[in-house]
C-alpha positions as CSV (number, residue, x, y, z in Angstrom):
1,M,86.8,-56.9,148.7
2,D,88.7,-59.5,150.6
3,P,86.3,-61.4,152.9
4,G,89.1,-61.5,155.4
5,D,88.8,-57.8,155.8
6,N,85.1,-58.0,156.8
7,L,83.5,-58.6,160.2
8,T,80.2,-60.5,159.9
9,V,77.8,-59.9,162.9
10,D,74.8,-62.0,163.7
11,T,72.2,-59.7,165.4
12,P,69.8,-61.0,168.0
13,E,67.2,-61.1,165.2
14,Q,69.4,-63.7,163.5
15,I,70.3,-61.3,160.6
16,A,73.9,-61.1,159.4
17,L,75.5,-57.6,158.9
18,E,78.9,-57.0,157.5
19,F,81.4,-54.3,158.5
20,Q,84.8,-53.6,156.8
21,I,87.6,-53.8,159.3
22,A,89.9,-50.8,159.5
23,G,93.5,-51.7,158.6
24,I,96.6,-51.0,160.6
25,G,97.6,-48.2,158.3
26,S,94.4,-46.2,158.7
27,R,94.4,-46.7,162.5
28,F,98.1,-45.6,162.7
29,L,97.3,-42.5,160.7
30,A,94.3,-41.7,163.0
31,I,96.4,-42.1,166.1
32,S,99.1,-39.9,164.6
33,I,96.5,-37.1,164.0
34,D,95.2,-37.5,167.6
35,T,98.7,-37.4,169.0
36,L,99.4,-34.1,167.1
37,I,96.2,-32.7,168.6
38,Q,97.3,-33.8,172.1
39,T,100.7,-32.3,171.6
40,A,99.1,-29.0,170.6
41,L,97.0,-29.1,173.7
42,Y,100.1,-29.8,175.9
43,F,101.8,-26.9,174.3
44,L,98.8,-24.6,175.3
45,V,99.1,-25.9,178.9
46,I,102.9,-25.1,178.9
47,L,102.1,-21.7,177.4
48,A,99.6,-21.0,180.2
49,V,102.2,-22.0,182.8
50,A,104.7,-19.7,181.2
51,L,102.3,-16.8,181.1
52,F,101.4,-17.0,184.8
53,P,104.5,-18.2,186.6
54,A,103.8,-16.2,189.7
55,L,100.8,-18.2,190.5
56,A,102.9,-21.3,191.2
57,F,104.7,-19.5,194.0
58,A,101.7,-17.7,195.6
59,P,101.2,-19.0,199.1
60,R,97.5,-19.6,198.8
61,L,97.3,-20.4,195.1
62,G,100.4,-22.4,194.6
63,P,99.0,-25.8,195.7
64,W,95.8,-25.3,193.7
65,Y,97.8,-24.2,190.7
66,A,99.9,-27.3,190.8
67,A,96.8,-29.6,191.4
68,V,94.9,-28.1,188.4
69,L,98.0,-28.4,186.2
70,L,98.5,-32.0,187.1
71,L,94.7,-32.8,186.6
72,T,94.8,-31.1,183.2
73,V,97.7,-33.1,182.0
74,F,96.2,-36.3,183.4
75,C,92.9,-35.6,181.6
76,L,94.6,-34.8,178.3
77,Y,96.6,-38.0,178.4
78,W,94.0,-40.5,179.7
79,G,90.7,-38.8,179.0
80,Y,91.2,-37.4,175.4
81,F,90.4,-40.7,173.6
82,A,87.8,-42.0,175.9
83,A,85.9,-38.6,176.1
84,F,85.8,-38.2,172.3
85,E,84.8,-41.9,171.7
86,V,81.9,-41.5,174.2
87,I,80.7,-38.1,172.8
88,W,81.3,-38.9,169.1
89,K,80.1,-42.5,169.4
90,G,83.3,-44.3,168.8
91,Q,85.3,-41.6,167.0
92,T,88.1,-39.3,167.9
93,P,89.2,-36.4,165.6
94,G,91.7,-38.6,164.0
95,K,89.2,-41.4,163.4
96,R,86.7,-38.9,162.0
97,V,89.2,-37.7,159.5
98,L,90.1,-41.3,158.4
99,K,86.3,-42.2,158.5
100,I,86.7,-45.1,160.9
101,R,84.8,-45.8,164.1
102,V,85.0,-48.1,167.2
103,I,82.0,-50.4,167.7
104,K,81.3,-53.4,169.8
105,D,82.2,-56.8,168.2
106,N,78.4,-57.5,168.1
107,G,77.9,-54.4,165.9
108,R,76.4,-52.1,168.6
109,P,77.8,-48.7,169.6
110,I,80.3,-48.6,172.5
111,N,79.3,-47.2,175.9
112,V,81.3,-45.1,178.4
113,Y,82.7,-48.1,180.3
114,E,84.0,-49.8,177.1
115,A,85.5,-46.5,175.9
116,I,87.4,-46.1,179.2
117,A,88.5,-49.8,179.4
118,R,90.0,-49.8,175.9
119,N,91.8,-46.6,176.4
120,L,93.3,-47.5,179.8
121,M,95.0,-50.3,177.9
122,R,96.9,-47.7,175.8
123,A,99.5,-47.7,178.6
124,I,100.4,-51.2,177.6
125,D,99.6,-51.0,173.8
126,S,101.9,-48.0,173.4
127,L,105.0,-49.9,174.8
128,P,107.9,-49.8,174.3
129,F,107.3,-46.9,171.9
130,L,105.1,-46.0,168.9
131,Y,102.5,-48.6,169.9
132,G,104.8,-51.5,169.5
133,V,102.7,-53.9,171.5
134,G,99.5,-52.7,169.9
135,L,100.9,-53.1,166.4
136,I,102.2,-56.6,167.0
137,T,98.9,-57.6,168.6
138,M,96.9,-56.2,165.6
139,A,99.2,-58.1,163.1
140,L,98.5,-61.4,164.9
141,N,94.7,-61.4,164.6
142,R,92.5,-61.0,161.6
143,N,90.3,-58.2,163.0
144,N,93.3,-55.9,163.7
145,R,92.4,-55.7,167.4
146,R,94.9,-54.3,169.9
147,L,94.9,-55.3,173.6
148,G,92.4,-52.6,174.5
149,D,90.0,-53.9,171.9
150,F,90.2,-57.4,173.4
151,V,89.6,-56.1,176.9
152,A,86.6,-53.9,175.8
153,G,85.2,-56.3,173.2
154,T,85.5,-53.8,170.4
155,V,86.7,-53.5,166.8
156,V,87.5,-50.6,164.5
157,V,85.6,-50.4,161.2
158,H,85.4,-48.2,158.2
159,E,82.4,-46.0,157.6
160,R,81.0,-45.3,154.2
161,V,80.3,-41.6,153.7
162,D,78.7,-41.0,150.3
163,A,76.1,-38.3,149.8
164,S,75.1,-39.8,146.5
165,V,73.7,-43.0,148.2
166,R,72.0,-41.1,151.1
167,P,68.7,-42.9,151.7
168,D,65.6,-40.8,150.7
169,W,63.8,-41.7,153.9
170,I,66.2,-39.5,155.9
171,A,65.3,-36.4,153.9
172,A,61.5,-36.9,154.3
173,P,60.8,-37.0,158.1
174,A,57.5,-35.1,157.8
175,E,55.9,-37.5,155.3
176,Q,52.6,-39.1,156.4
177,N,53.0,-42.7,157.7
178,T,52.0,-45.4,155.2
179,H,52.0,-48.3,157.7
180,P,49.2,-48.8,160.2
181,A,50.2,-47.2,163.5
182,A,49.1,-50.3,165.4
183,D,51.5,-52.5,163.5
184,L,54.3,-50.0,163.7
185,S,53.9,-49.9,167.5
186,K,55.2,-53.5,167.6
187,L,58.6,-52.4,166.3
188,D,61.1,-50.6,168.6
189,T,64.3,-48.6,168.3
190,R,66.4,-51.8,167.9
191,D,64.4,-52.7,164.8
192,L,64.9,-49.2,163.4
193,E,68.6,-49.4,164.2
194,L,68.8,-52.8,162.4
195,I,67.0,-51.4,159.3
196,E,69.1,-48.2,159.2
197,T,72.3,-50.1,159.6
198,F,71.5,-52.2,156.5
199,L,70.3,-49.2,154.5
200,H,73.5,-47.3,155.2
201,R,75.8,-50.2,154.4
202,R,73.9,-52.0,151.6
203,H,76.1,-50.4,148.9
204,Q,79.1,-52.2,150.5
205,L,77.5,-55.6,150.2
206,D,77.8,-58.1,147.4
207,G,74.6,-58.4,145.3
208,Y,73.6,-61.8,146.7
209,V,74.4,-60.9,150.3
210,R,72.5,-57.6,149.9
211,I,69.3,-59.3,148.7
212,Q,69.6,-62.1,151.3
213,T,70.0,-59.6,154.1
214,A,67.1,-57.5,153.0
215,D,64.9,-60.6,152.8
216,Q,66.0,-61.7,156.3
217,I,65.1,-58.3,157.8
218,I,61.7,-58.3,156.1
219,N,61.0,-61.7,157.4
220,H,61.8,-60.5,160.9
221,I,59.5,-57.5,160.5
222,R,56.7,-59.7,159.1
223,A,57.0,-62.1,162.0
224,K,57.0,-59.3,164.6
225,A,54.6,-56.7,163.2
226,N,52.8,-58.5,160.3
227,L,54.2,-55.9,157.8
228,A,55.3,-56.9,154.4
229,P,56.0,-55.2,151.0
230,S,53.2,-54.5,148.6
231,P,53.1,-56.6,145.4
232,A,54.7,-53.8,143.4
233,E,57.2,-52.7,146.0
234,G,60.8,-53.8,146.2
235,P,62.4,-55.1,149.4
236,E,64.7,-52.1,149.9
237,A,61.9,-49.6,149.1
238,F,59.8,-51.3,151.8
239,L,62.6,-51.1,154.3
240,E,63.1,-47.4,153.5
241,R,59.3,-46.8,153.9
242,T,59.3,-48.7,157.2
243,A,62.3,-46.7,158.6
244,R,60.7,-43.4,157.5
245,D,57.4,-44.3,159.2
246,L,59.1,-45.4,162.4
247,R,61.0,-42.1,162.5
248,N,57.8,-40.1,161.9
249,Q,55.8,-42.0,164.5
250,A,58.4,-41.8,167.3
251,R,59.9,-38.5,166.3
252,F,63.4,-40.0,165.8
253,V,66.1,-37.6,164.8
254,E,69.0,-38.3,162.4
255,R,72.1,-39.7,164.1
256,R,75.3,-37.8,163.3
């Protein structure tokens, strides 16, 4: 994998995580799928107008009819991307098909304000046509960021979806905790997110980086909660056990 295609993020815990940047091609295909879906929705709006033309000329309903129609078109154009990226945590239907996701440039999920900000900039990124400004901007920076990404501080990355490497700790939420509860209580949801991010993406890392990252996370857990692998336990097995125990104790549910 070309290192230039990766984004390395240093977490607040001083642990480096790597994400594979989505290329211009995959992003363009995603926007094409989303545009087709938007077009289909516009067609349904036009069909509704054609089916009920009398409402537009009704004395009492006419103004309301026009207002609802304009609001619907406005929401489809401006709200489609932002709404999906908020609900699906950085994904639209097109991005989900291409298995890419919008995240903050510090590795965290985007929030509603960032989703709105990056998508308001589509009005400029889409100029003069076919996202000309956006494509030029993405070609001129190594992380393929368009203007909306710069405004919101976001990047688009690839996801790895592979059932064969699904961590065992996800499938065993009811298993009894193996760490002392008092020590586990010193870890919070940010620690769980850090561990899970590594476990989900470890198969994308080079061997040395994978080992080094696991050791860094273990050192962070040891310093914060005085937890460490047993003599016969591997680093990743320890992290899986810690993630499983955190989920059991706090009743975490799997993120989809």
